[in-house]
C-alpha positions in Angstrom: -9.0 -0.1 -10.6 -8.7 -2.6 -7.7 -11.3 -5.3 -7.6 -13.9 -4.7 -4.8 -12.8 -7.8 -2.8 -9.3 -6.5 -2.7 -10.0 -3.0 -1.5 -9.5 -2.1 2.2 -12.5 0.0 3.2 -12.9 -0.3 7.0 -11.0 2.2 9.2 -10.3 -0.6 11.7 -8.4 -2.5 9.0 -6.4 0.6 8.2 -5.6 1.2 11.8 -4.6 -2.4 12.6 -2.3 -2.6 9.5 -0.6 0.7 10.3 -0.2 0.0 14.1 0.6 -3.7 14.0 2.1 -4.1 10.6 5.7 -3.7 9.3 6.6 -0.3 7.9 8.9 0.3 5.0 9.6 3.9 4.0 10.5 4.9 0.5 11.1 8.4 -0.9 7.6 9.0 -2.1 5.5 6.4 -0.3 5.3 4.4 3.0 4.2 0.8 2.8 2.6 -0.9 5.8 2.1 -4.7 5.6 0.4 -7.0 8.0 -0.5 -10.7 7.8 -4.1 -11.5 9.0 -3.7 -15.2 9.5 -7.4 -15.7 10.1 -8.3 -14.4 6.7 -7.9 -16.2 3.3 -10.2 -14.1 1.2 -7.4 -12.5 -0.8 -5.0 -9.6 -0.2 -6.5 -6.2 0.6 -4.9 -2.9 -0.3 -5.8 0.5 1.1 -4.5 4.0 0.1 -3.9 7.0 2.3 -3.4 10.2 0.3 -3.4 13.2 2.7 -3.9 16.9 1.9 -0.2 17.4 2.2 0.2 15.7 -1.2 -1.6 18.6 -3.0 -4.9 19.8 -4.3 -7.9 17.4 -4.7 -7.1 16.9 -8.3 -3.5 16.0 -7.5 -4.5 13.7 -4.7 -7.0 11.8 -7.0 -4.3 11.5 -9.7 -1.9 10.0 -7.2 -4.5 7.6 -5.9 -5.4 6.5 -9.4 -1.8 5.9 -10.3 -1.1 4.0 -7.0 -4.3 1.8 -7.5 -3.1 1.0 -11.0 0.4 0.1 -9.8 -1.0 -2.0 -6.9 -3.3 -3.9 -9.1 -0.3 -5.2 -11.1 1.3 -6.5 -7.9 -1.8 -8.4 -6.6 -0.5 -11.8 -7.8 2.7 -11.4 -5.7 0.8 -10.9 -2.4 -0.3 -13.7 -0.1 -4.1 -14.1 0.4 -3.8 -13.1 4.1 -1.8 -9.9 3.5 -3.1 -6.4 4.3 -1.3 -3.5 2.7 -1.7 0.2 3.3 0.1 2.6 0.9 0.6 6.1 2.3 1.5 8.7 -0.3 4.0 11.4 0.7 4.1 14.9 -0.9 6.8 13.9 -3.4 4.4 11.3 -5.0 2.6 14.0 -6.8 5.6 14.6 -9.1 6.8 11.0 -9.3 6.2 9.1 -12.5 4.2 5.8 -12.3 7.3 3.7 -13.0 9.0 5.2 -10.0 6.0 4.6 -7.8 5.9 1.0 -9.0 9.6 0.5 -8.2 9.2 2.1 -4.8 6.1 -0.1 -4.0 8.0 -3.2 -5.1 11.0 -2.3 -2.9 8.7 -1.4 0.0 6.9 -4.8 -0.2 10.2 -6.7 -0.5 11.6 -4.9 2.5 8.4 -5.5 4.5 8.4 -9.2 3.7 12.1 -9.4 4.7 11.3 -7.7 8.0 8.3 -9.9 8.6 10.5 -13.0 8.0 13.0 -11.6 10.6 10.3 -11.1 13.2 9.3 -14.8 13.2 
């Protein structure tokens, strides 16, 4: 479970991260990362698991696995970062280790792209 202070809950935060952030697509997830320079209260992570992923049971299982994987990566994020992880239909069948590898790759690619933007 992600700590409450690290959960993204407001739809405006989700929208801003998806629209103004850097996007890195992976086979089973899409990672959107944005730096909110005015904020230093710790990184925030949000999940988007649409109905295309599967039934409610499957979506909740994917969300639990993604939260668990994201929690392990919290120490690697900067306090001003906002991350949205969007699950794709293939994430339902992907093992947690594969989701973790894809999330790490997506974050690494996003950080490289953000560095190139500056």
